[in-house]
C-alpha positions in Angstrom: 4.3 -7.0 -8.8 7.6 -8.4 -7.6 10.0 -7.8 -10.5 13.6 -8.9 -10.7 16.1 -5.9 -11.0 15.8 -4.9 -14.6 16.8 -1.3 -15.1 20.5 -2.0 -14.6 20.7 -5.5 -16.1 22.5 -5.1 -19.4 22.1 -8.8 -20.2 18.3 -8.9 -19.9 16.4 -9.5 -23.2 14.7 -6.5 -24.7 11.3 -8.3 -24.5 11.6 -8.9 -20.8 12.9 -5.4 -20.1 10.0 -3.9 -22.0 7.6 -6.0 -20.1 8.9 -4.8 -16.7 9.1 -1.2 -17.8 5.6 -1.3 -19.1 4.2 -2.7 -15.9 6.1 -0.2 -13.8 3.6 2.3 -15.3 0.8 0.3 -13.7 2.2 -0.6 -10.3 5.1 0.2 -8.1 7.4 -2.8 -7.4 7.1 -4.7 -4.1 10.7 -4.9 -2.9 10.2 -7.2 0.1 11.9 -8.7 2.0 9.4 -11.4 0.9 9.2 -14.9 -0.3 5.7 -15.4 -1.7 4.0 -18.7 -2.6 0.9 -18.8 -4.9 -1.4 -21.3 -6.6 -4.4 -21.4 -8.9 -5.1 -25.1 -8.2 -3.3 -26.3 -11.3 0.1 -24.5 -10.9 1.9 -23.8 -7.7 5.0 -21.7 -7.3 7.0 -19.1 -5.4 8.8 -15.9 -6.1 11.6 -14.2 -4.2 12.1 -10.4 -3.8 14.8 -8.8 -6.0 17.2 -8.4 -3.1 16.9 -12.1 -2.1 16.4 -11.1 1.5 14.3 -14.1 2.5 15.5 -17.7 2.2 13.6 -20.2 0.0 15.1 -23.6 -0.6 13.6 -26.6 -2.4 14.2 -30.3 -2.9 12.8 -32.6 -5.6 12.6 -36.3 -5.0 12.8 -39.1 -7.5 9.2 -40.1 -7.0 7.9 -36.6 -7.8 7.6 -34.9 -4.4 8.6 -31.2 -4.4 9.3 -29.5 -1.1 10.0 -25.7 -0.7 10.5 -24.0 2.6 12.5 -21.3 4.3 15.1 -23.8 5.5 16.5 -27.1 4.5 15.3 -30.0 6.6 11.7 -28.9 7.2 10.7 -32.3 6.0 13.1 -35.2 6.6 14.1 -36.8 3.3 16.6 -39.6 2.8 19.5 -38.4 0.7 19.0 -41.3 -1.8 15.5 -40.1 -2.6 16.6 -36.6 -3.6 16.8 -36.0 -7.3 17.9 -32.3 -7.1 17.9 -29.4 -4.7 18.6 -25.7 -4.7 17.6 -22.3 -3.6 15.3 -19.7 -5.2 17.4 -16.9 -6.5 16.6 -13.1 -6.1 13.8 -12.0 -8.4 13.3 -15.5 -9.8 10.3 -17.7 -9.9 9.9 -21.4 -9.2 6.8 -23.0 -10.7 5.4 -26.6 -10.6 2.8 -27.3 -13.4 0.7 -30.2 -12.1 -1.2 -30.5 -15.4 2.1 -30.9 -17.4 3.8 -32.8 -14.6 7.0 -30.7 -14.7 8.9 -27.8 -13.1 8.8 -24.8 -15.4 12.0 -22.8 -15.6 12.0 -19.1 -14.7 13.2 -18.0 -18.2 10.5 -20.0 -19.9 7.8 -18.5 -17.8 8.9 -14.9 -18.3 9.7 -15.2 -22.0 6.2 -16.5 -22.8 4.6 -13.8 -20.8 6.9 -11.0 -22.0 6.1 -11.8 -25.7 2.4 -12.1 -25.4 1.9 -8.4 -26.2 4.0 -5.7 -28.0 5.1 -4.0 -24.9 8.2 -2.3 -26.5 5.9 -0.8 -29.2 3.5 0.5 -26.6 6.4 2.1 -24.6 7.9 3.7 -27.7 4.5 5.2 -28.7 3.2 6.3 -25.3 5.9 6.7 -22.6 8.0 9.9 -22.8 11.0 11.0 -20.7 10.8 14.3 -18.9 14.0 15.5 -20.6 12.4 14.9 -24.0 9.7 17.5 -23.3 10.3 21.0 -24.6 12.4 23.1 -22.2 10.7 26.2 -20.7 12.3 29.5 -20.2 9.3 30.6 -18.1 10.8 30.0 -14.6 9.2 31.7 -11.5 10.6 35.1 -10.8 11.9 36.4 -7.5 9.5 36.1 -4.6 8.0 39.2 -3.1 9.4 38.6 0.4 13.0 38.1 1.5 14.4 34.6 1.7 14.7 34.7 5.5 11.0 35.7 6.0 9.9 32.8 3.8 12.2 30.4 5.6 10.6 31.5 8.9 7.1 31.0 7.4 8.0 27.4 6.5 9.7 26.7 9.9 13.3 26.6 8.8 16.0 26.5 11.5 19.7 27.0 11.6 19.9 23.3 12.6 18.1 22.4 9.3 20.7 24.3 7.3 23.9 23.3 9.1 23.2 19.7 10.2 20.8 18.4 7.5 21.0 20.3 4.3 24.7 21.3 4.2 25.9 17.6 4.4 23.4 16.6 1.7 24.7 19.4 -0.7 28.4 18.8 0.1 28.6 15.0 0.1 25.5 13.9 -1.8 24.6 11.7 1.2 22.0 12.0 4.0 23.5 13.4 7.1 24.7 10.7 9.6 23.9 11.0 13.3 23.3 8.9 16.4 20.1 6.9 16.8 19.2 8.6 20.0 16.6 11.4 19.8 15.8 13.2 23.0 13.6 15.8 21.4 10.0 15.8 22.7 7.3 14.2 20.6 5.7 16.7 18.3 2.3 16.3 20.0 3.9 17.2 23.4 6.2 20.0 22.2 5.5 23.6 23.2 6.9 24.8 19.9 5.1 24.9 16.6 5.9 21.7 14.6 5.8 20.7 11.0 3.1 18.1 10.2 5.9 15.7 9.1 7.2 15.6 12.7 4.0 13.9 13.9 5.0 10.8 11.8 7.7 8.3 12.8 9.3 5.6 10.8 8.6 2.1 12.2 11.1 -0.6 11.3 12.4 -3.9 12.6 15.8 -2.8 13.8 17.3 -6.3 14.5 15.7 -8.5 11.9 15.7 -6.3 8.8 18.8 -6.6 6.7 20.5 -3.4 5.6 19.7 -2.0 2.2 22.4 0.1 0.5 21.3 2.1 -2.5 24.8 3.5 -3.0 26.7 0.2 -3.3 23.9 -1.9 -4.6 22.9 0.2 -7.7 22.1 -3.0 -9.7 19.0 -3.6 -7.7 18.1 0.0 -6.8 16.5 2.7 -8.9 14.9 6.0 -8.2 13.2 6.2 -11.6 9.5 6.6 -11.6 6.6 7.5 -13.9 3.8 10.0 -13.3 0.4 10.4 -15.0 -2.8 8.6 -15.3 -2.7 4.9 -14.5 -4.4 2.3 -16.7 -6.5 -0.7 -15.7 -4.1 -3.2 -14.0 -6.3 -6.1 -15.2 -6.6 -4.9 -18.8 -3.2 -3.5 -19.8 -3.1 -1.7 -23.2 -1.2 1.0 -25.0 -2.8 3.8 -23.0 -1.4 2.3 -19.8 2.0 3.6 -20.8 0.9 7.2 -21.5 3.0 8.7 -18.8 6.1 10.8 -18.2 9.3 9.0 -17.0 11.4 10.7 -14.3 14.9 9.8 -13.3 14.0 10.8 -9.7 10.8 12.0 -8.0 12.7 15.1 -6.8 12.4 17.8 -9.5 14.5 20.9 -9.9 12.8 24.2 -11.0 13.7 23.7 -14.7 12.1 20.2 -14.7 9.0 21.4 -13.0 8.7 24.2 -15.6 8.6 21.5 -18.3 5.6 20.0 -16.6 3.9 23.3 -15.9 3.9 24.4 -19.5 2.1 21.3 -20.8 -1.0 22.6 -22.6 -2.0 19.7 -24.9 0.2 20.8 -27.8 2.9 18.2 -27.1 3.2 14.8 -28.8 1.2 13.0 -26.2 -1.4 15.7 -25.6 -0.5 16.1 -21.9 -2.1 19.0 -20.0 -1.2 20.3 -16.5 -2.8 22.8 -14.1 -1.4 24.5 -11.1 -3.6 24.8 -8.0 -2.6 27.1 -5.1 -2.5 25.6 -1.6 -3.1 28.7 0.5 -5.5 29.7 3.2 -6.5 32.9 5.1 -4.6 32.7 8.4 -7.0 35.2 10.0 -9.8 32.6 9.7 -7.8 30.1 11.7 -8.8 26.4 11.5 -12.1 27.2 9.8 -10.2 29.0 7.0 -7.9 26.0 6.6 -10.8 23.6 6.4 -12.6 25.7 3.8 -9.4 26.1 1.8 -9.0 22.3 1.8 -12.6 21.7 0.7 -12.1 24.2 -2.2 -8.8 22.6 -3.2 -10.4 19.2 -3.4 -13.3 20.5 -5.5 -10.9 22.3 -7.9 -8.9 19.0 -8.2 -12.1 17.2 -9.1 -13.0 19.8 -11.7 -9.5 19.6 -13.2 -10.0 15.9 -13.9 -13.4 16.5 -15.5 -11.7 19.2 -17.7 -9.2 16.6 -18.9 -6.0 17.6 -17.1 -3.3 14.9 -16.7 -1.3 16.5 -14.0 -2.2 18.7 -11.0 0.6 20.8 -9.5 -0.1 21.7 -5.9 1.9 24.9 -5.3 2.4 27.1 -2.2 4.4 29.8 -4.0 3.3 33.4 -3.4 2.6 33.3 0.3 2.1 36.6 2.1 0.2 38.0 5.1 -3.1 37.1 3.6 -2.1 33.7 2.1 -0.5 31.2 4.5 0.6 27.9 3.1 -1.5 24.8 3.6 0.9 22.1 5.0 2.1 20.3 1.8 1.5 16.9 3.4 -2.1 17.8 4.4 -2.8 19.2 0.9 -1.5 16.2 -1.1 -2.9 13.6 1.2 -6.3 15.4 1.3 -6.5 15.6 -2.4 -5.2 12.1 -2.9 -7.9 10.5 -0.6 -10.6 12.8 -1.9 -10.0 11.5 -5.4 -9.9 7.9 -4.2 -13.3 8.4 -2.7 -14.6 9.8 -6.0 -13.0 6.9 -7.9 -10.9 9.2 -10.1 -7.4 9.1 -8.4 -5.8 7.0 -11.2 -6.8 9.6 -13.8 -4.3 12.2 -12.8 -0.7 12.6 -11.5 -0.1 14.8 -8.4 3.0 17.0 -8.2 3.9 19.1 -5.1 5.7 22.4 -5.5 6.4 23.5 -1.9 8.8 25.5 0.2 8.2 23.3 3.2 10.0 19.9 2.5 13.8 19.8 2.9 14.6 16.5 4.7 14.5 12.9 3.3 11.8 12.2 5.8 9.6 14.9 4.3 10.0 13.7 0.8 9.2 10.1 1.8 6.0 11.2 3.5 4.8 13.3 0.6 5.4 10.5 -1.9 3.9 7.9 0.5 0.8 10.0 0.8 0.1 10.5 -2.8 2.7 12.8 -4.6 4.2 11.5 -7.8 7.0 14.1 -7.7 8.1 16.9 -5.4 9.8 20.3 -6.2 11.3 21.7 -3.0 11.9 25.2 -4.5 12.8 27.0 -1.2 15.3 24.3 -0.3 17.0 25.0 -3.7 16.9 28.8 -3.0 18.3 28.2 0.4 21.2 26.1 -1.0 22.0 29.0 -3.4 22.1 31.4 -0.4 24.4 29.0 1.5 26.8 28.8 -1.4 26.9 32.6 -1.6 27.5 32.8 2.2 30.4 30.4 2.0 28.8 27.5 3.9 29.5 25.2 1.0 33.1 26.1 0.2 34.1 25.4 -3.4 30.8 24.0 -4.5 28.9 25.8 -7.3 25.2 26.4 -6.9 24.1 23.9 -9.5 26.4 21.2 -8.1 25.0 21.7 -4.6 21.5 21.3 -5.9 22.4 18.1 -7.9 24.1 16.6 -4.8 21.1 17.5 -2.6 18.7 15.8 -5.0 21.0 12.7 -5.1 21.1 12.6 -1.3 17.3 13.0 -1.1 16.7 10.0 -3.3 
């Protein structure tokens, strides 16, 4: 639930690493900031988030009193009474076993738990990396309509290209700007708005410490897994039957590997692509009917044994407008939750709509396991040809863009 940073720790034991990697297939990590205390009536302990962004200090007296709090001095203790004192380290656990009458060390706790089951064997037999799947030469062909028309259909602006996407592709970093934003709220704007613009990030500007994924790689990772999720309370080999991704942002070749899964691979994975279109002439009614049909098709796909559902808005034209990707994935996600089948399938979004970090964050937050922003990649290729990204090859621009987005 709150693991220590393990993916970049070369000194971690293989048993503990396998334990953490296996459980990453069952639950995403809680990164905090958090210092959490727990007890079952016999043991009482605390664990600190992997970044160590919340203080937890403890004192142990000679007569067996243990005090832990966010600060030293919460309880007045005479110095001569104190046997030892210290602070809880990032990702570590502090445990007092009242039955045994002792403090159990972090390494002892985790070694015992990590060796209870053959996690390394389960991972080796079930988990597979995306790059280990057969490559596919069946990439989508040229779209029917010109790039500019499709950019207009998905609401692209010159500002998106010059101020947001160009810095991402050139520097592999999200564009930097001032904190001020004098644009009208989406709900009050007179111009058509993407669904993403109706969502705002809330954060504690003063109290939250900065998190730097670039210079703190040891505790940061964009790796994820997609696929059916096992029972969190009854972990077994099948819980690791997933596909491991280096990043949730997929290029076209990576998505093609997922799309071709037909059950003939080593793990028996199967995928299906569902179009996310609606008839624009039918207006809101047409959108509602298309969403209902999409949800029913997703339910049937699970009954038919598919492991991955790819929601795709490729192929738009005058008769097929794209359902907003955020609406499509969140609608399917919550529909499957209501049916009790959400953990049986992985959702992947193939859309021309997302291009900003904010867009990717919302799609993943509302149910997507991975996203393929195919039109953003095509746009980057056009920008390279037009000389907007001087000296940067198309493939390098896409790789930098993906890095910036994650």
